[in-house]
C-alpha positions as CSV (number, residue, x, y, z in Angstrom):
1,X,2.5,-6.1,18.0
2,X,2.8,-3.2,15.7
3,X,4.0,-4.1,12.2
4,X,2.6,-1.2,10.1
5,X,5.8,0.5,8.9
6,X,8.6,-0.7,6.7
7,X,12.0,0.0,8.2
8,X,14.0,-1.0,5.1
9,X,14.0,-3.4,2.2
10,X,17.1,-5.5,1.6
11,X,18.4,-6.3,-1.9
12,X,21.4,-8.4,-3.0
13,X,23.3,-7.4,-6.1
14,X,26.4,-8.9,-7.7
15,X,28.1,-5.9,-9.3
16,X,28.8,-2.8,-7.1
17,X,29.3,-0.3,-10.0
18,X,26.1,-1.3,-11.9
19,X,24.0,-1.6,-8.8
20,X,25.2,1.7,-7.3
21,X,24.8,3.5,-10.6
22,X,21.2,2.1,-11.0
23,X,19.9,3.1,-7.5
24,X,21.9,6.2,-6.9
25,X,22.5,7.9,-10.3
26,X,19.6,6.6,-12.3
27,X,16.8,6.3,-9.7
28,X,18.0,9.2,-7.6
29,X,18.4,7.5,-4.2
30,X,20.7,9.3,-1.7
31,X,23.5,7.1,-0.4
32,X,23.6,7.1,3.4
33,X,26.6,4.9,4.1
34,X,28.9,2.2,2.9
35,X,30.5,-0.7,4.7
36,X,33.2,-3.0,3.1
37,X,33.0,-6.2,5.1
38,X,35.8,-8.6,4.1
39,X,34.8,-11.1,6.8
40,X,31.4,-11.5,5.0
41,X,32.8,-11.0,1.5
42,X,30.4,-8.2,0.7
43,X,29.8,-4.5,0.6
44,X,26.7,-3.1,2.2
45,X,25.4,0.4,1.5
46,X,22.1,2.0,2.5
47,X,20.2,4.4,0.2
48,X,17.2,6.6,0.9
49,X,14.5,8.4,-1.2
50,X,11.9,10.1,0.9
51,X,10.8,7.6,3.6
52,X,12.1,4.6,1.8
53,X,15.4,3.0,2.8
54,X,17.0,0.2,0.7
55,X,19.7,-1.9,2.3
56,X,21.9,-3.1,-0.6
57,X,24.3,-5.9,-0.3
58,X,26.9,-6.5,-3.0
59,X,27.9,-10.2,-3.1
60,X,29.8,-11.1,-6.2
61,X,29.2,-14.8,-5.7
62,X,25.5,-14.6,-4.9
63,X,23.4,-17.1,-6.9
64,X,21.9,-15.6,-10.1
65,X,18.2,-15.1,-10.6
66,X,16.7,-17.1,-13.4
67,X,17.7,-16.0,-16.9
68,X,14.3,-14.6,-17.7
69,X,13.1,-12.2,-14.9
70,X,9.6,-13.0,-13.8
71,X,7.7,-11.4,-11.0
72,X,5.9,-14.7,-10.5
73,X,8.9,-16.5,-8.9
74,X,8.6,-17.7,-5.3
75,X,9.7,-15.2,-2.7
76,X,9.5,-11.4,-2.8
77,X,7.4,-10.7,-5.8
78,X,8.5,-7.1,-6.5
79,X,8.9,-3.7,-4.9
80,X,6.3,-1.1,-6.2
81,X,7.1,2.6,-6.3
82,X,4.3,5.2,-6.4
83,X,4.8,7.7,-9.2
84,X,2.7,10.6,-10.5
85,X,3.0,9.5,-14.2
86,X,4.0,6.1,-15.4
87,X,4.4,7.4,-18.9
88,X,6.9,10.1,-17.8
89,X,8.9,7.5,-15.8
90,X,9.0,5.1,-18.8
91,X,10.3,7.9,-21.0
92,X,13.0,8.7,-18.4
93,X,13.9,5.0,-18.2
94,X,14.3,4.9,-22.0
95,X,16.7,7.9,-21.7
96,X,18.6,6.2,-18.9
97,X,18.8,2.8,-20.6
98,X,16.7,1.1,-17.9
99,X,15.0,-2.1,-19.2
100,X,11.2,-2.2,-18.7
101,X,8.0,-3.8,-19.8
102,X,5.2,-1.9,-21.5
103,X,2.5,0.2,-19.9
104,X,-0.4,-1.7,-18.5
105,X,-3.3,-1.2,-16.1
106,X,-3.8,-2.8,-12.7
107,X,-6.5,-5.4,-12.8
108,X,-8.1,-4.2,-9.6
109,X,-7.8,-0.4,-9.4
110,X,-7.4,0.3,-13.1
111,X,-4.4,2.6,-12.5
112,X,-1.4,2.7,-14.9
113,X,1.6,0.5,-14.0
114,X,4.7,-1.0,-15.5
115,X,7.5,-3.4,-14.4
116,X,11.2,-2.6,-14.8
117,X,14.3,-4.4,-13.6
118,X,17.5,-3.7,-11.7
119,X,20.9,-4.8,-13.0
120,X,20.4,-8.3,-11.4
121,X,16.9,-8.8,-12.8
122,X,15.0,-7.9,-9.6
123,X,11.5,-7.0,-10.7
124,X,10.5,-3.5,-9.7
125,X,7.2,-1.7,-10.4
126,X,6.0,1.8,-10.9
127,X,2.3,2.4,-10.2
128,X,0.2,5.6,-10.2
């Protein structure tokens, strides 16, 4: 069994406008498609950046994440994006109004990293 490549990562958001703006306009993903699915009471759209595809579901009635986003909750911990410069990304996040935590260093490889959050509080990471 070969399980060594990610096909896509699925994310659920509650607000189409905020989620679409975050991933497409702010993070720069290219929208591949969009499917309005009244029978499932959702909208599904796929976005791509490089080899990474995110499958994003918009479900207005999806249960909320806990009020204080914490990457230590059970389930998917976070998605980490490799970047050339964490400091440059954090400066861009500040210009774009993207909420983030401060710069820190990975406990194991010593490289720079920081957490940030999508509109629904999903923890995301940038890592050099």
